matplotlib code that plots the C-alpha trace (Angstrom):
import matplotlib.pyplot as plt

x = [71.7, 68.9, 67.6, 64.5, 63.0, 64.2, 64.7, 67.8, 69.4, 68.9, 66.7, 66.0, 64.7, 68.0, 70.1, 67.9, 68.0, 71.7, 72.5, 70.1, 71.7, 75.3, 74.3, 72.7, 75.6, 77.9, 75.8, 73.9, 70.2, 68.4, 65.7, 63.6, 61.9, 59.0, 58.2, 58.3, 60.3, 60.5, 57.7, 55.6, 57.0, 59.9, 57.6, 55.7, 59.0, 60.1, 56.8, 56.7, 60.3, 59.6, 56.6, 58.6, 61.4, 59.0, 57.5, 61.0, 61.8, 58.5, 59.0, 62.5, 61.4, 58.6, 61.0, 63.4, 60.6, 59.2, 62.6, 63.9, 60.5, 60.4, 63.9, 62.8, 59.8, 61.8, 64.4, 61.6, 60.2, 63.6, 64.7, 68.0, 67.3, 70.2, 73.9, 76.6, 75.7, 77.8, 80.9, 79.8, 76.4, 74.9, 71.5, 68.8, 65.8, 65.1, 66.9, 70.4, 71.6, 74.9, 77.6, 79.5, 82.9, 82.9, 81.4, 84.4, 86.7, 84.5, 84.9, 88.7, 88.8, 86.8, 89.2, 92.3, 91.1, 90.3, 94.0, 95.5, 97.5, 97.1, 97.0, 94.9, 98.0, 99.2, 95.7, 95.6, 99.0, 97.6, 94.5, 96.8, 99.0, 95.9, 95.0, 91.9, 91.2, 88.8, 85.7, 87.5, 90.2, 92.9, 95.1, 93.9, 95.4, 95.1, 92.8, 90.5, 90.2, 89.4, 86.5, 85.1, 85.1, 82.6, 80.2, 77.0, 78.6, 80.3, 77.5, 74.4, 72.6, 73.1, 72.3, 70.4, 71.2, 74.1, 75.0, 78.6, 79.3, 80.7, 83.3, 83.1, 80.6, 77.6, 77.9, 74.6, 73.6, 73.1, 71.4, 73.3, 72.2, 73.7, 70.4, 69.8, 68.1, 65.8, 64.7, 65.5, 68.2, 66.9, 68.6, 68.1, 68.6, 70.8, 71.4, 74.2, 77.5, 79.2, 77.6, 76.9, 79.8, 82.3, 80.7, 81.3, 84.9, 85.5, 84.0, 86.1, 89.3, 88.3, 87.8, 91.2, 93.0, 91.1, 92.3, 91.0, 92.3, 94.9, 95.4, 92.0, 92.1, 91.1, 94.4, 96.3, 94.9, 97.4, 96.6, 96.3, 97.6, 101.4, 102.9, 106.2, 108.9, 107.4, 104.1, 102.1, 100.1, 101.3, 99.0, 99.0, 100.8, 101.6, 105.0, 104.0, 107.5, 108.2, 104.5, 105.5, 102.9, 104.2, 103.2, 104.5, 104.3, 101.6, 104.2, 106.5, 104.8, 104.4, 106.4, 108.6, 109.0, 109.4, 111.8, 110.3, 111.2, 108.7, 107.9, 107.4, 103.7, 104.2, 107.1, 105.5, 102.2, 103.8, 105.7, 102.5, 100.5, 103.2, 103.1, 99.3, 99.1, 101.6, 99.4, 96.3, 98.0, 99.0, 95.5, 93.7, 90.8, 87.5, 89.2, 87.3, 89.3, 90.1, 88.7, 85.2, 82.8, 83.5, 86.2, 84.2, 85.2, 83.7, 81.5, 79.5, 78.8, 77.7, 75.4, 73.9, 73.4, 71.5, 69.4, 68.4, 67.5, 65.2, 63.5, 62.9, 61.4, 59.1, 58.0, 57.2, 55.1, 53.0, 52.7, 51.3, 48.8, 47.7, 47.3, 45.2, 42.9, 42.5, 41.6, 38.6, 35.1, 32.5, 30.6, 29.6, 31.7, 34.8, 34.4, 34.1, 37.4, 39.1, 37.9, 39.0, 42.3, 43.8, 44.5, 46.4, 48.2, 49.2, 50.6, 52.6, 54.0, 55.1, 56.7, 58.6, 59.7, 61.1, 63.0, 64.3, 65.5, 67.4, 69.0, 70.0, 71.6, 73.5, 74.7, 75.8, 77.9, 79.4, 80.3, 81.9, 84.3, 86.4, 88.6, 91.5, 89.7, 88.3, 84.8, 86.1, 87.5, 91.2, 93.5, 95.2, 98.6, 102.1, 101.5, 101.0, 99.9, 96.3, 96.1, 97.5, 94.9, 92.1, 89.9, 90.9, 87.7, 88.6, 92.1, 90.9, 88.4, 91.2, 93.4, 90.4, 88.9, 92.4, 92.9, 96.4, 98.9, 102.4, 105.0, 108.4, 111.2, 114.4, 114.7, 118.1, 116.9, 117.0, 115.5, 118.2, 117.2, 119.1, 120.9, 121.7, 125.2, 125.7, 128.1, 125.6, 122.9, 125.2, 125.7, 122.0, 121.1, 123.7, 123.5, 127.3, 128.5, 130.9, 134.2, 136.2, 139.2, 141.9, 145.0, 148.5, 148.6, 145.1, 145.9, 148.8, 146.5, 144.1, 146.9, 148.2, 144.7, 144.5, 147.8, 146.7, 143.5, 144.7, 147.7, 150.5, 148.7, 146.1, 148.7, 150.3, 148.1, 148.6, 145.5, 146.3, 144.5, 144.5, 143.0, 140.5, 139.5, 139.0, 136.8, 134.7, 134.1, 133.3, 130.7, 129.0, 128.9, 127.5, 125.2, 126.7, 126.8, 130.0, 130.3, 130.2, 133.3, 136.0, 139.1, 141.4, 140.2, 141.0, 139.0, 135.5, 135.1, 138.3, 137.4, 134.0, 135.3, 137.8, 135.1, 132.9, 135.8, 136.4, 132.8, 132.4, 135.5, 134.4, 137.3, 135.1, 133.5, 136.9, 138.1, 135.1, 135.9, 139.5, 138.4, 135.8, 132.9, 130.5, 130.8, 132.1, 131.4, 128.4, 125.4, 125.6, 123.7, 121.3, 120.3, 117.2, 114.2, 112.1, 113.2, 112.7, 109.0, 106.5, 103.0, 100.3, 97.0, 94.0, 91.9, 91.9, 94.1, 97.1, 100.5, 103.9, 106.0, 109.7, 111.8, 113.5, 112.9, 109.6, 108.4, 104.7, 103.5, 100.0, 97.9, 94.9]
y = [85.3, 87.8, 89.4, 91.5, 89.1, 86.0, 88.0, 89.5, 86.0, 86.1, 87.2, 83.7, 80.5, 78.7, 81.5, 81.6, 77.9, 77.6, 80.5, 79.1, 75.7, 77.0, 78.9, 75.9, 73.7, 76.1, 75.5, 78.8, 79.5, 82.1, 84.3, 86.9, 90.0, 90.3, 86.6, 83.5, 80.6, 78.6, 76.7, 73.8, 70.6, 70.3, 70.1, 73.2, 75.2, 73.9, 74.9, 78.3, 79.0, 77.8, 80.2, 83.1, 82.3, 82.1, 85.5, 87.0, 85.7, 86.9, 90.3, 90.7, 89.7, 92.3, 95.0, 94.1, 94.0, 97.4, 99.0, 97.6, 98.1, 101.7, 102.3, 100.6, 102.9, 105.9, 105.0, 104.3, 107.8, 109.3, 110.0, 109.0, 105.9, 106.3, 106.1, 108.6, 110.4, 109.9, 112.1, 115.5, 115.6, 116.2, 115.3, 118.0, 116.6, 113.4, 114.1, 114.6, 118.0, 119.2, 120.0, 123.1, 122.2, 118.6, 119.5, 121.7, 118.6, 116.5, 119.0, 119.1, 115.3, 115.1, 117.6, 115.7, 112.4, 113.8, 114.2, 111.4, 108.6, 110.3, 107.6, 107.7, 108.2, 111.2, 112.7, 112.2, 114.0, 116.9, 117.2, 117.2, 119.9, 122.0, 121.7, 119.6, 116.8, 113.9, 114.1, 113.0, 115.7, 113.2, 113.5, 111.7, 108.4, 106.5, 103.8, 106.3, 108.3, 105.3, 104.4, 108.0, 108.0, 105.2, 107.2, 109.0, 112.3, 110.5, 108.2, 110.4, 108.1, 106.6, 102.9, 101.8, 98.2, 98.1, 94.3, 95.2, 97.0, 94.3, 96.3, 98.7, 99.0, 99.4, 96.3, 95.0, 91.7, 89.2, 85.9, 83.0, 84.0, 87.5, 89.4, 91.7, 90.1, 92.9, 94.4, 95.1, 97.5, 101.1, 103.7, 107.2, 110.1, 112.9, 116.5, 116.5, 118.1, 117.6, 117.3, 114.0, 114.4, 114.8, 111.8, 109.6, 110.8, 110.0, 106.5, 105.9, 106.9, 104.8, 101.8, 102.2, 102.7, 100.1, 96.5, 93.3, 92.8, 90.0, 89.7, 89.2, 90.4, 86.9, 85.6, 87.9, 87.2, 89.5, 92.5, 95.5, 93.5, 93.9, 97.2, 98.3, 100.2, 103.4, 102.5, 102.1, 98.9, 96.3, 95.2, 92.1, 92.6, 90.2, 90.7, 89.9, 89.2, 86.5, 85.7, 86.0, 86.7, 89.4, 92.0, 95.5, 98.6, 101.1, 103.9, 102.6, 104.1, 107.6, 110.6, 110.1, 106.3, 104.9, 102.2, 99.4, 95.9, 93.7, 90.3, 87.0, 86.1, 82.3, 82.8, 85.4, 83.6, 80.3, 81.9, 83.6, 80.3, 78.5, 81.0, 81.1, 77.3, 77.2, 79.7, 77.7, 74.5, 76.3, 77.4, 75.4, 73.2, 75.1, 78.4, 80.5, 79.9, 82.7, 80.7, 81.4, 79.6, 78.1, 75.6, 72.7, 69.8, 66.3, 67.4, 69.8, 67.0, 64.7, 67.3, 67.9, 64.1, 63.9, 66.8, 65.0, 61.9, 63.9, 65.6, 62.3, 60.9, 64.0, 63.7, 60.0, 60.8, 63.4, 61.0, 58.3, 60.7, 61.7, 58.0, 57.4, 60.2, 58.7, 55.4, 56.8, 55.5, 57.2, 58.6, 62.3, 63.1, 61.3, 63.2, 66.5, 65.7, 64.8, 67.8, 70.3, 68.6, 67.0, 70.2, 71.7, 68.5, 68.0, 71.5, 70.8, 67.6, 69.4, 72.1, 69.6, 67.7, 71.0, 71.5, 67.9, 68.6, 71.7, 69.8, 67.0, 69.4, 71.1, 67.7, 66.7, 69.9, 69.3, 65.7, 66.8, 69.0, 66.8, 68.2, 70.1, 70.8, 74.0, 74.2, 73.9, 70.5, 71.5, 70.0, 72.5, 70.9, 72.0, 70.8, 74.1, 72.2, 72.0, 75.8, 76.6, 74.3, 76.4, 78.3, 81.9, 83.1, 80.9, 82.2, 85.7, 84.8, 83.3, 86.3, 88.7, 86.8, 86.7, 90.4, 89.5, 92.3, 91.7, 94.4, 94.5, 95.7, 95.9, 99.1, 98.0, 94.7, 94.2, 91.3, 89.6, 88.8, 86.9, 83.5, 82.1, 81.0, 77.5, 76.7, 77.9, 75.8, 72.8, 73.2, 73.7, 70.7, 68.3, 69.6, 70.0, 72.4, 75.3, 74.3, 76.7, 78.5, 75.8, 75.7, 75.7, 71.9, 71.7, 74.3, 72.3, 69.4, 71.6, 73.0, 69.6, 68.6, 71.7, 70.9, 67.3, 68.4, 71.6, 72.4, 74.9, 77.6, 77.6, 79.0, 81.6, 84.4, 87.4, 86.1, 84.7, 81.4, 80.9, 84.4, 83.7, 80.4, 82.2, 84.7, 81.9, 80.4, 83.9, 84.6, 81.2, 81.7, 85.2, 85.0, 88.2, 89.2, 88.9, 92.6, 92.9, 90.7, 92.6, 93.6, 91.5, 88.4, 89.7, 91.0, 89.4, 88.8, 86.6, 84.9, 84.0, 82.6, 80.5, 79.0, 78.2, 76.4, 74.3, 73.4, 72.3, 70.2, 68.5, 70.0, 71.9, 68.7, 67.1, 70.1, 69.8, 66.1, 67.0, 69.6, 67.3, 69.5, 66.6, 66.7, 70.1, 73.7, 76.0, 75.8, 77.8, 81.1, 81.2, 84.6, 85.7, 86.0, 87.9, 90.7, 90.2, 90.7, 90.3, 88.9, 90.4, 88.7, 90.5, 88.1, 87.5, 84.8, 85.2, 85.1, 86.4, 84.2, 83.7, 86.5, 86.0, 86.2, 84.3, 85.8, 86.5, 88.6, 88.2, 91.3, 91.0]
z = [128.3, 128.4, 125.2, 124.5, 121.9, 120.1, 116.9, 118.6, 118.1, 114.4, 111.5, 110.1, 111.6, 110.9, 112.5, 115.6, 116.2, 115.7, 117.9, 120.6, 120.4, 120.6, 123.8, 125.3, 124.5, 126.3, 129.5, 129.4, 129.0, 127.0, 128.5, 126.8, 128.2, 125.8, 125.4, 127.6, 126.4, 129.6, 131.3, 130.1, 128.6, 126.2, 123.2, 124.3, 124.6, 121.2, 119.5, 121.3, 120.2, 116.6, 116.4, 117.6, 115.2, 112.2, 113.3, 113.4, 109.9, 108.5, 110.2, 108.9, 105.4, 105.6, 106.6, 103.8, 101.2, 102.4, 102.5, 99.2, 97.5, 98.6, 97.2, 93.9, 93.6, 94.4, 91.7, 89.1, 89.8, 89.0, 92.5, 94.2, 96.3, 98.8, 99.1, 98.1, 94.9, 91.7, 91.3, 89.9, 91.6, 95.0, 96.5, 96.7, 98.4, 96.6, 93.3, 92.0, 90.9, 89.6, 92.1, 90.8, 92.3, 91.2, 87.8, 87.1, 87.7, 85.4, 82.6, 83.0, 83.1, 79.8, 78.2, 79.4, 78.1, 74.7, 74.2, 72.2, 74.1, 77.5, 80.2, 83.3, 85.4, 83.4, 83.5, 87.3, 87.6, 85.5, 87.8, 90.9, 89.4, 88.8, 92.5, 91.9, 94.4, 94.8, 96.8, 99.9, 99.4, 98.4, 95.2, 92.1, 91.1, 87.8, 89.2, 91.0, 87.8, 85.7, 88.1, 88.1, 84.3, 84.4, 86.6, 85.7, 84.7, 81.7, 80.8, 81.2, 83.6, 87.1, 87.6, 90.7, 91.5, 89.1, 88.7, 87.6, 90.9, 93.1, 95.1, 97.9, 100.7, 98.4, 96.2, 94.7, 96.0, 93.1, 92.5, 91.1, 87.6, 88.1, 88.5, 91.5, 94.4, 95.6, 92.3, 88.7, 87.6, 87.1, 84.9, 86.5, 84.1, 85.5, 84.4, 81.8, 82.8, 79.4, 76.0, 74.2, 71.8, 74.7, 76.5, 73.4, 73.2, 76.9, 76.5, 73.5, 75.3, 78.3, 76.2, 74.6, 78.0, 79.9, 80.0, 81.7, 85.2, 85.0, 88.7, 90.4, 94.0, 95.2, 93.9, 96.3, 99.8, 101.5, 99.4, 101.8, 104.7, 104.1, 105.3, 103.9, 105.8, 104.3, 106.0, 102.8, 102.0, 99.5, 96.6, 94.4, 91.1, 88.2, 86.6, 83.0, 81.6, 84.1, 84.8, 88.5, 91.2, 93.5, 96.0, 95.5, 97.7, 96.6, 97.0, 94.4, 91.4, 92.8, 91.7, 94.8, 94.8, 98.3, 96.9, 98.9, 97.7, 95.9, 97.4, 95.6, 96.4, 96.7, 99.2, 101.4, 101.5, 102.4, 105.2, 106.6, 106.2, 108.2, 111.0, 111.1, 111.2, 114.0, 115.9, 115.4, 116.7, 119.8, 120.7, 123.3, 122.3, 122.2, 121.6, 119.0, 115.9, 113.5, 110.6, 109.3, 111.7, 115.1, 115.9, 117.3, 119.5, 119.9, 122.8, 120.5, 118.1, 121.0, 122.4, 119.0, 118.5, 121.9, 120.8, 117.5, 119.5, 121.8, 118.9, 117.2, 120.4, 120.7, 117.1, 117.4, 120.5, 118.6, 115.6, 117.9, 119.4, 115.9, 114.9, 118.0, 117.0, 113.6, 115.2, 117.1, 116.3, 114.2, 117.1, 117.2, 120.3, 118.7, 115.5, 117.3, 119.1, 115.9, 114.0, 116.6, 117.6, 114.5, 112.5, 115.3, 116.1, 112.5, 112.4, 115.6, 114.1, 110.9, 113.0, 115.1, 112.0, 110.6, 113.9, 113.7, 110.1, 111.2, 114.1, 111.9, 109.4, 112.2, 113.4, 109.9, 109.7, 113.1, 112.3, 109.1, 111.1, 113.3, 116.1, 114.7, 111.4, 110.1, 108.8, 105.2, 106.0, 105.9, 108.6, 110.9, 110.7, 109.8, 106.2, 104.3, 101.2, 102.6, 103.2, 99.7, 98.2, 99.8, 97.2, 96.9, 98.7, 101.7, 101.8, 101.9, 104.6, 106.6, 106.7, 107.1, 110.1, 111.7, 110.9, 109.7, 109.3, 108.0, 108.7, 107.0, 109.4, 107.3, 105.2, 103.8, 102.3, 98.6, 96.7, 94.6, 91.1, 88.5, 88.5, 91.9, 92.8, 91.7, 94.5, 97.1, 95.4, 95.5, 99.3, 99.9, 97.8, 99.2, 102.8, 102.8, 105.5, 104.9, 106.7, 108.8, 107.3, 106.6, 108.7, 107.0, 106.9, 105.5, 102.8, 101.7, 101.1, 99.2, 97.1, 96.3, 95.1, 92.9, 91.3, 90.6, 88.9, 87.1, 85.0, 85.8, 83.9, 86.7, 89.1, 86.7, 88.0, 90.4, 92.2, 95.7, 95.6, 99.3, 99.9, 97.1, 98.7, 102.1, 100.2, 98.7, 102.2, 103.7, 101.0, 101.5, 105.3, 105.1, 102.0, 100.7, 97.1, 95.0, 94.7, 98.5, 98.8, 100.8, 98.9, 101.0, 99.2, 95.7, 92.8, 93.2, 89.5, 89.3, 92.6, 91.2, 87.9, 89.8, 92.0, 89.0, 87.4, 90.5, 90.8, 87.2, 87.4, 90.6, 92.4, 94.9, 96.1, 96.5, 98.5, 100.8, 101.4, 102.3, 104.8, 106.4, 105.5, 105.9, 109.7, 110.7, 109.6, 109.3, 106.9, 103.8, 104.2, 101.3, 99.9, 101.8, 99.5, 102.1, 104.4, 108.2, 109.0, 111.8, 111.5, 113.8, 114.4, 116.0, 118.0, 121.8, 123.1, 120.8, 122.5, 121.5, 119.4, 118.8, 117.5, 114.1, 110.4, 110.5, 113.8, 114.5, 117.3, 118.8, 119.4, 121.7]

ax = plt.figure().add_subplot(projection="3d")
ax.plot(x, y, z, "-o")
ax.set_aspect("equal")
plt.show()
């Protein structure tokens, strides 16, 4: 691999070393155009590379300090330090000025929110009816409007390095204590678009309308990665009455609802995890895994262990040379040698020890990830419990690195809420098959069993019991709803009540024994919880999977 300088491999010492070692472990060699890394002994190459790596890190830090420091000074002087301007303003030279078109929308928003009990969604509809659009030209939505109301036009100041802004492409990088990394927060005064009284009214209305987010985005790792039949993305949503995590289509709440079905989050995530895990297990060893980091094999750890041993040998050789200098006599010539050689040798020993420490840390990480494990230590097996136990951030990293896209393919599917059929649950729990339709002789046995267990009143009904029984079997085989039962089987309400009676009395179980359902028949078709879907992944090497309800399709 040929690069211009070692800083093309990374901007920190650690990143450069690890990139260099991964390339070497693959059997390749790194050559640079501006510097010479080859030639000399192994210790000379290590020291030369370490020097260049330190220079790259210092240079990168200097660039960062100069850039971020310049932005900080510009903000302190009242100028705009970069990035898109707040809504209602535009950049003129180095400062913000009022944008007439957006300022008109700001004044309308302030007037709308001054109305009592007007929600963000209703205000967004009013703006759209007036022909006003967002900066990108799209219609307003309640969430977009709520974010704009917190901007500079409604607060009187723009915050540079805003610690509360942790979304979008311009998030402020924070330390562990929550303070900005590259400088303090700066409040930049802006020309007012609305007066102070109206600002206070808008902030009051915003506080009354806003509420804490109950469904953090990290709790819904498939947000934005599920596409409904209408083509829109699904987002995470908590159904507060049932406290049920779900995904719903973003087009459901519009004026013209798309009607896409909602998805139980636990069910769809489990199905996607199962398919992703199957895909990972089918990848050959050494294939770049979709998980954060690199899927390593035992050979990588062995090569790293050999590297650490070689570094330890080089360090010991330099330490012995340093000890031999310290053992020289007090003669003038000896002292001259010691005074000129020892400082440089001590610096080389310290540098080599730092390299050995980096190599040992890299080895420890590799040894902590055995073959078939991801860097987080989770086994890549068919057991989905390990994936579900991942922290939310790792789950989101998993689907992001795999570029997962789930597409629903059945526009007629409807999720069935309410109490599930007890008879179907009994078949699923016991594993009892649904027998074929009984012959005349078998039906005589079933009828005799019914007369033994139930009185004559059970048969004083216009309902044809044999036709009703065939309808019960038909519904269990097809998984259809009661109201979808064909008329030839009788009124579905009466058929349903008769089946419940038989199940409660134990008659249904006895009928299944008479018909030999333990050994012949078809499995009960449970009501589907998810519509048919496909899972697409976006990294090279994926191959097409099986067709069916839980199908995934690889996309190179």
